[in-house]
Structures are given as structure tokens and as C-alpha cells.
Wavefront OBJ file of the C-alpha trace (Angstrom):
o trace
v 0.002 -0.021 0.031
v 1.370 3.372 -1.052
v 0.172 6.661 0.558
v 0.914 10.370 0.065
v 3.353 9.765 -2.787
v 4.539 12.961 -4.560
v 3.315 13.377 -8.114
v 6.817 13.440 -9.656
v 7.590 10.066 -8.099
v 4.155 8.587 -8.965
v 4.854 8.996 -12.688
v 8.044 6.995 -12.250
v 6.194 4.302 -10.331
v 3.595 3.974 -13.054
v 6.355 2.817 -15.373
v 6.693 -0.360 -13.357
v 3.183 -1.433 -12.500
v 2.829 -3.893 -9.730
v 1.618 -7.323 -10.899
v 0.399 -10.016 -8.573
v 2.120 -13.336 -8.822
v 0.253 -15.645 -11.226
v -1.647 -18.427 -9.590
v -0.085 -21.791 -9.433
v -1.030 -24.022 -12.414
v -3.708 -26.548 -11.723
v -2.572 -30.088 -11.113
v -2.557 -31.918 -14.466
v -5.081 -34.728 -14.639
v -3.992 -38.137 -15.734
v -5.065 -38.676 -19.297
v -7.111 -41.668 -20.273
v -5.565 -44.445 -22.346
v -7.409 -43.434 -25.592
v -5.792 -40.062 -25.336
v -2.425 -41.594 -24.768
v -2.809 -43.971 -27.738
v -4.026 -41.044 -29.909
v -1.017 -38.919 -28.984
v 1.377 -41.850 -29.475
v -0.109 -42.571 -32.876
v 0.124 -38.938 -33.921
v 3.802 -38.837 -32.874
v 4.653 -41.992 -34.883
v 2.826 -40.634 -37.992
v 4.496 -37.255 -37.680
v 7.848 -38.972 -37.404
v 7.109 -41.096 -40.482
v 6.122 -37.954 -42.396
v 9.398 -36.167 -41.453
v 11.340 -39.307 -42.529
v 9.604 -39.399 -45.878
v 10.284 -35.695 -46.427
v 13.903 -36.141 -45.500
v 14.234 -39.131 -47.852
v 12.803 -37.103 -50.746
v 15.141 -34.181 -50.108
v 18.137 -36.568 -49.710
v 17.307 -38.303 -53.032
v 17.163 -34.869 -54.755
v 20.453 -33.754 -53.139
v 22.166 -37.049 -54.094
v 20.911 -36.793 -57.625
v 22.221 -33.302 -57.907
v 25.525 -34.352 -56.385
v 25.911 -37.154 -58.944
v 25.091 -34.770 -61.822
v 27.524 -32.178 -60.498
v 30.385 -34.049 -58.584
v 32.335 -30.762 -58.228
v 29.649 -29.453 -55.792
v 30.383 -32.291 -53.320
v 32.494 -31.379 -50.393
v 34.979 -34.167 -50.946
v 37.306 -32.974 -48.182
v 34.583 -33.311 -45.582
v 33.483 -36.704 -46.931
v 37.095 -37.970 -46.668
v 37.409 -36.569 -43.114
v 34.161 -38.345 -42.110
v 35.320 -41.602 -43.843
v 38.517 -41.426 -41.852
v 36.736 -40.962 -38.552
v 34.098 -43.568 -39.328
v 36.384 -46.054 -41.059
v 40.013 -45.916 -40.094
v 39.363 -45.080 -36.449
v 36.892 -47.977 -36.219
v 39.514 -50.637 -37.235
v 40.500 -51.461 -33.625
v 36.974 -52.303 -32.479
v 36.222 -54.090 -35.737
v 39.418 -56.168 -35.277
v 38.440 -57.182 -31.749
v 34.830 -57.986 -32.479
v 35.590 -59.833 -35.700
v 38.263 -61.995 -34.045
v 36.037 -62.843 -31.156
v 32.969 -63.568 -33.291
v 34.992 -65.966 -35.462
v 36.536 -67.644 -32.358
v 33.222 -68.078 -30.507
v 31.373 -69.221 -33.599
v 33.991 -71.817 -34.394
v 33.954 -73.178 -30.803
v 30.217 -73.286 -30.571
v 29.854 -75.060 -34.025
v 32.591 -77.459 -33.201
v 30.671 -79.016 -30.312
v 27.861 -80.649 -32.492
v 30.084 -81.354 -35.451
v 32.586 -83.219 -33.254
v 29.951 -85.900 -32.531
v 30.198 -86.817 -36.200
v 33.967 -86.395 -36.492
v 33.419 -83.381 -38.842
v 35.409 -80.691 -36.996
v 36.970 -79.601 -40.291
v 33.577 -78.434 -41.576
v 33.769 -75.669 -38.910
v 35.664 -73.726 -41.580
v 32.740 -73.995 -44.024
v 30.135 -73.039 -41.417
v 32.013 -70.033 -40.179
v 32.993 -68.802 -43.630
v 29.394 -68.898 -44.944
v 27.660 -67.460 -41.929
v 30.159 -64.651 -41.510
v 30.434 -63.589 -45.159
v 26.702 -63.829 -45.916
v 25.183 -62.701 -42.604
v 27.261 -61.905 -39.507
v 29.842 -59.758 -41.240
v 27.476 -57.190 -42.755
v 25.088 -57.216 -39.788
v 27.684 -56.870 -37.008
v 29.533 -54.206 -38.917
v 26.303 -52.260 -39.351
v 25.507 -52.474 -35.642
v 28.970 -51.260 -34.717
v 28.661 -48.359 -37.144
v 25.213 -47.443 -35.783
v 26.623 -47.353 -32.238
v 29.734 -45.522 -33.146
v 29.288 -43.435 -36.349
v 25.515 -43.092 -36.550
v 25.375 -41.658 -33.080
v 28.224 -39.352 -33.835
v 26.395 -38.013 -36.896
v 23.310 -37.379 -34.825
v 25.269 -35.667 -32.022
v 27.214 -33.453 -34.340
v 24.238 -32.211 -36.406
v 22.014 -32.049 -33.295
v 24.607 -29.805 -31.575
v 24.620 -27.613 -34.611
v 20.834 -27.424 -34.551
v 20.845 -26.472 -30.876
v 23.423 -23.752 -31.505
v 21.336 -22.413 -34.425
v 24.103 -23.143 -36.939
v 21.588 -25.070 -39.098
v 19.539 -21.861 -39.240
v 22.604 -19.840 -40.147
v 23.318 -22.223 -43.136
v 19.765 -21.864 -44.328
v 20.003 -18.119 -43.983
v 23.164 -18.065 -46.143
v 21.406 -20.185 -48.813
v 23.246 -23.394 -48.002
v 20.958 -26.351 -47.833
v 21.637 -28.411 -44.673
v 21.049 -31.741 -46.527
v 23.433 -30.892 -49.364
v 25.956 -29.251 -47.126
v 26.016 -31.620 -44.127
v 24.177 -34.906 -44.966
v 25.453 -35.748 -48.481
v 29.171 -35.958 -47.446
v 28.221 -38.245 -44.546
v 26.050 -40.477 -46.705
v 28.855 -40.898 -49.234
v 31.366 -41.638 -46.520
v 29.121 -44.223 -44.867
v 28.329 -45.845 -48.223
v 32.049 -46.100 -49.073
v 33.312 -47.240 -45.616
v 30.711 -49.892 -44.756
v 31.630 -52.512 -47.454
v 35.332 -52.039 -46.677
v 34.803 -52.544 -43.012
v 32.704 -55.601 -43.788
v 35.460 -57.143 -45.821
v 37.996 -56.471 -42.997
v 35.548 -57.938 -40.428
v 35.157 -61.109 -42.562
v 38.946 -61.517 -42.840
v 39.527 -61.138 -39.092
v 36.671 -63.503 -38.257
v 38.120 -66.139 -40.512
v 41.468 -65.693 -38.782
v 39.801 -66.240 -35.410
v 38.141 -69.419 -36.775
v 41.475 -70.653 -38.134
v 43.000 -70.485 -34.596
v 40.279 -72.840 -33.412
v 40.588 -75.214 -36.350
v 44.364 -75.414 -36.024
v 43.935 -76.244 -32.363
v 42.135 -79.382 -33.508
v 45.296 -80.530 -35.309
v 44.491 -79.432 -38.837
v 47.106 -77.467 -40.791
v 46.478 -73.992 -42.088
v 46.513 -75.213 -45.695
v 43.628 -77.548 -45.088
v 41.600 -74.752 -43.467
v 42.333 -72.398 -46.364
v 41.194 -75.047 -48.922
v 37.993 -75.585 -46.982
v 37.206 -71.833 -46.865
v 37.993 -71.391 -50.606
v 35.757 -74.376 -51.465
v 32.916 -73.106 -49.270
v 32.878 -69.494 -50.399
v 31.565 -68.344 -53.785
v 31.674 -65.072 -55.537
v 27.899 -64.887 -55.154
v 28.101 -65.289 -51.342
v 30.725 -62.509 -51.119
v 28.860 -60.126 -53.331
v 25.525 -60.739 -51.571
v 27.159 -59.812 -48.265
v 28.780 -56.701 -49.757
v 25.372 -55.619 -51.185
v 23.885 -55.840 -47.734
v 26.721 -53.815 -46.248
v 26.315 -51.118 -48.933
v 22.560 -50.680 -48.090
v 23.265 -50.840 -44.342
v 25.793 -48.000 -44.666
v 23.241 -45.808 -46.364
v 20.718 -46.630 -43.688
v 23.041 -45.928 -40.669
v 24.312 -42.633 -42.072
v 20.879 -41.473 -43.236
v 19.150 -42.230 -39.954
v 21.882 -40.576 -37.915
v 21.729 -37.364 -40.021
v 17.983 -37.281 -40.045
v 17.763 -37.586 -36.275
v 20.314 -34.846 -35.867
v 18.324 -32.485 -38.164
v 15.120 -33.027 -36.119
v 16.751 -32.323 -32.792
v 14.751 -30.132 -30.414
v 16.091 -27.437 -28.153
v 18.352 -27.918 -25.160
v 21.244 -30.215 -24.323
v 18.850 -33.035 -23.415
v 17.500 -33.036 -26.919
v 20.936 -33.949 -28.337
v 21.097 -36.995 -26.126
v 17.555 -37.992 -27.130
v 18.375 -37.668 -30.826
v 21.556 -39.725 -30.332
v 19.663 -42.490 -28.612
v 16.899 -42.503 -31.255
v 19.474 -42.638 -34.035
v 21.137 -45.817 -32.590
v 17.869 -47.543 -31.830
v 16.240 -46.729 -35.180
v 19.480 -47.538 -37.118
v 19.743 -51.025 -35.572
v 16.043 -51.662 -35.953
v 15.932 -50.701 -39.610
v 19.119 -52.612 -40.301
v 17.609 -55.806 -38.909
v 14.344 -55.247 -40.770
v 16.187 -54.702 -44.070
v 18.332 -57.745 -43.367
v 15.142 -59.824 -43.039
v 13.931 -58.518 -46.405
v 17.349 -59.454 -47.970
v 17.027 -62.955 -46.513
v 13.515 -63.428 -48.039
v 14.665 -62.089 -51.381
v 17.810 -64.163 -51.453
v 15.792 -67.244 -50.617
v 13.307 -66.575 -53.359
v 16.083 -65.992 -55.864
v 18.010 -69.067 -54.713
v 21.070 -67.022 -53.895
l 1 2 3 4 5 6 7 8 9 10 11 12 13 14 15 16 17 18 19 20 21 22 23 24 25 26 27 28 29 30 31 32 33 34 35 36 37 38 39 40 41 42 43 44 45 46 47 48 49 50 51 52 53 54 55 56 57 58 59 60 61 62 63 64 65 66 67 68 69 70 71 72 73 74 75 76 77 78 79 80 81 82 83 84 85 86 87 88 89 90 91 92 93 94 95 96 97 98 99 100 101 102 103 104 105 106 107 108 109 110 111 112 113 114 115 116 117 118 119 120 121 122 123 124 125 126 127 128 129 130 131 132 133 134 135 136 137 138 139 140 141 142 143 144 145 146 147 148 149 150 151 152 153 154 155 156 157 158 159 160 161 162 163 164 165 166 167 168 169 170 171 172 173 174 175 176 177 178 179 180 181 182 183 184 185 186 187 188 189 190 191 192 193 194 195 196 197 198 199 200 201 202 203 204 205 206 207 208 209 210 211 212 213 214 215 216 217 218 219 220 221 222 223 224 225 226 227 228 229 230 231 232 233 234 235 236 237 238 239 240 241 242 243 244 245 246 247 248 249 250 251 252 253 254 255 256 257 258 259 260 261 262 263 264 265 266 267 268 269 270 271 272 273 274 275 276 277 278 279 280 281 282 283 284 285 286 287 288 289 290 291 292 293
């Protein structure tokens, strides 16, 4: 309460009117399950719509990049390939060797009952080259490179660097996404080949421990593998690389505001990348079976 305030001071006080504190917000009521289902459905459909829009813009940008290769930022693509490929060799080496070792030991248990331990080489070679090599490499790339793409682009989105690129007339997809897609597409088949080689080395250690010479193991592997099996695995890895890089970049571009949003986008990129990879792998299995590959 203010009393007997001089007029010259009252004009100053009127510049800062007193406002009562707003009332506390009412306690939110728990929504019914139909509302929860509706909101969840709307969120999923909106996410699918954003992914379709991103896919269309990406195809346009890739087509333009193929028509005008000089517009591609090759230096950035090589830097991303170095980070996603060369720096991933240690973890690929460890995982590949252990997968080959474990698979050989596990398959040797039933084959030993029939005195066919040598056919461990055939089993490991076919399973790794056709299935486990591309799939495990894609999962490692999703956890390592796909999350990095989402975190990098998500941080740029939070810092309003994406808006700055758009203001300067530089499309974020063409400027940021295309080099990462090209790097992921190029690196994934190479890492898959390296994973296959290391896994076969791990299986060779097990087979040699059974008393077979390395020449016999090599002949079994060469007899089991065909060019069709190798190319079918590389085709998978090629598609998986596009999926992992594309999902990581798309989640980064759709990042919200705040530091927590970057973590959410990174988590979503890993989960969505692995899920889509396994789904596409299932489609490949059905198609290969139908074609007799």
C-alpha cells in the first residue's frame, strides 16, 4: 500500500506497475488411455512424415551431387570416412576375431559328434560372409558413427548453426548430410570385408587347435565361399551403410532445443538404425531365398 506519494515520483512508479504473482497451475489430470494412444499414434505418424520428407530431399540432393560432382564437399567426406572407417578398425578387429573364435567353438561341439570338426571352416565362412559380417559391422557403425552424426548435427541445430546455413542459402542436407552419406556408403563395405577376414582368422585359430594345418583350413574356406556369397554380403553392407548414415543425419536435423534433446536424438539414431538394419536384413533374407542365392 502506497500513501501520500509525490506526483513526480508517481509518474516513475507507473512505469513499473505492480503485478500480482500468477496463480499456481492446476494439477494436471492423468489422461485416459485413448488419449495416450492417440497422442502416440500422432507422434509416430508425424515422425514417419518427417522421414519421408527427409528421404525425398536426400534423393534430390544425391541426384544433384551425382550430376555435379564438383559441388560435393569431398574434403569433408574424406574426413568423415577417416573418422568412421580408419578409427573404427581397432573395435572391428576385436569384434571380428572374437565372433570368429566363438562361432568356431560353438559349432565344433555338435560337429565333433560326427567327426566333422573340419567343416567348422565351411560353417564359419558362409555364416560370417553372408550374414554376420554385414550385420555386426552395421551394428557397430550405428553405435559408433551413426550416433556421432546425430550428435554433431544435433549440436549444430541447438546452436542455431543449421539456421545460419539456411539463411546463407546453403541447404543443410546438401551441405552436411550428403558428405556423410557418401562416406558411410564407401566405408561400410570395406569394414565388412575387413571384419570377414579377421573373423576367418579367429576361426583358423580354433581349427588349427584341433590338429588341422592352415593349408587344409584355407582349402575348406576357398571351397565353401563363392563369388555370389561374397557379393551378396557386400550388397547388404552397402545398403546398411546408407541406412545408418541417413538415420543418424535425419535424427540430428530433427533435434529439439536444449542439451537433453541432443542426447535424445543420439539415442533414437542408434535404436532406429539398428532396428531398420535388422528389418532390411530380413527383407534381404527373403529375397535371397526366393532367388536361390
